[in-house]
Each structure stands twice: as structure tokens, then as C-alpha cells.
C-alpha positions, 0 to 999 in steps of 0.5 A: 409428817417426818421420817428419819433415816440412819445407816453407817454408810448413809448420813442421818437425815430427816424428811419433813413436809410443810404447807404454806398459804397466801392470799390476795384480792383478784384483779381479773374477772371472767364472765359468759354473756350472750343472747337467746332468742326464739321465733317461728323459724330458724332464720327469724330466730337467728336474725333476731339474735344477730341484732340483739347480739350486736348491741351486746358487743357494742356495749362491751366495746363501749366499756373498754373491753378489747377484742382480744378479751372476747371469744365465742364460747357457745352457739346453738340452734335448737328446734322447740317441740310441742309435747302430748300428755304422754310426752310424745312429740307433736311437732315443732313450735319454733326455733331457739338460737343461743350465742354466747361469748367469754369475756375477760374483764381486766378492771374488776372495779367496773364489773358491776357497771358492765353487767348492768350495761349488758342486761340493758343492751339485751343480754339475757344470758349472763353466767359463770362470773369468776375471779382470778389473779392474772399474774400470780407469781408473787403470791405463789412465791409467798406461799412456797416460802411459807411452806418451806418455813413450816417444814424447816420449823417442823424439822427443828422440832423433831431434831430437838426431840431426838437430841440432834440438830438440823444440818444442811438441806439435802433436797427439796420437792415442791408439790403442786400449787393448789388454788381453790375454785374462784367464786362464781354466780349467775345473773338473770335478765330481770336482776336488780338495776345495780349489781353488787359485786364482792370479789373477796380474796383468792388463796393459793396453797403450796406443799413442799417436802424437805430433806435435811441432814442431821448432826450431833447437838 
């Protein structure tokens, strides 16, 4: 998109937009993992969950995950009901306890190994595996530079078609950086022994508006 402005008192200008993208492989993964247990009483379900969950935390530590990268994301105790043929509640049959943590994996080469170890340790809830770039400043700058180059090229095309030349840059407006949602998946407890991981690449998009002065050719 381009717009021209001309007046006897205002310099001739052109405003153009540009778009640039840059991609890079992720270096960080985030997963949600936890334990869900069911028992006749809430106390029994909680005790069983605590025992199983300690094994999960121990595995995370063994895999080199630091305490700062493990944070409780969900904890819930729910009664389990028995229902009649018409959907009416007939009574409580037991209790279900769920305890989950959000884990940041900073060495994604070990992600498949960590997922395997979690399931083996008793984690029956693994979901929301996603990828990101911890420090995306470099890739963001690359996308911005590409957006500026795109807008500058467009300005030159319009100026040449109008029989003028692009002069000095007057203003720059940087639009928000757009990063698509990282890929994610869930893992069931009965998953295969070896978890293949494909992290792919993440793309960042930058949009800019540039305003140039137009001068005689």
C-alpha cells in the first residue's frame, strides 16, 4: 500500500508499508505434566497422587530441570459420581485428584528422553508441548530489517512510476511483531516407548510503515 501527499506548503511525500519475516529453530520447549489418581476417598486419592507425583518431580531433577523451571499449573480434587439412566446423580463413587506442573525444557535435544522418563515415572498427564525461542531479539531485528527493505523497494517502484525519486526518510512506524502459535501436542500414558520430537522452525513477522520525501528526478 502507498499514499501520496502534495501541497504547496508541505513537501511531497509517499507513505508505504512493508512486511518482513525471519525464521529460526526453537531452543526452548514448554510442557505440562502431572498425575491423576482416583480412590474411594479424597484422602486416599491425594496420598496416592502425592507418592506418584514425587516420582515425577524426581525424574525432572534427574533430567537436569532446575527448580526455577518447574511451576504448579493446576491442582484439583473432584468427587466422582454414579449416574442413573436419566442422568440423575445416584451418589459419589470416589474422588479424583489431579496435580500438574508447567516445565520449561531449555535443552530441547533431551525433550523426547524427558517425556519418556516422565511417563515411566508415573506421569499420566502430559500435554501442551510447545516450542519457543528464549531470546528472539536477533530474529526480530532480522524481520524488521526485511520489512524496511520491502517498504523501501515499494517506495522506489511508485516513485519511478510517478517520474520522481525517493528522498529522505521522514518517519517510521513499527507495527506489532507477529509470531504464530508454536506447534503443540499431547502425549497419552500408553504412548510408544520412544517419543519422536519434530520442533521445526518458528517464524516472526514484522510490519512497518515508512514515509519518504519525494524529490524531482
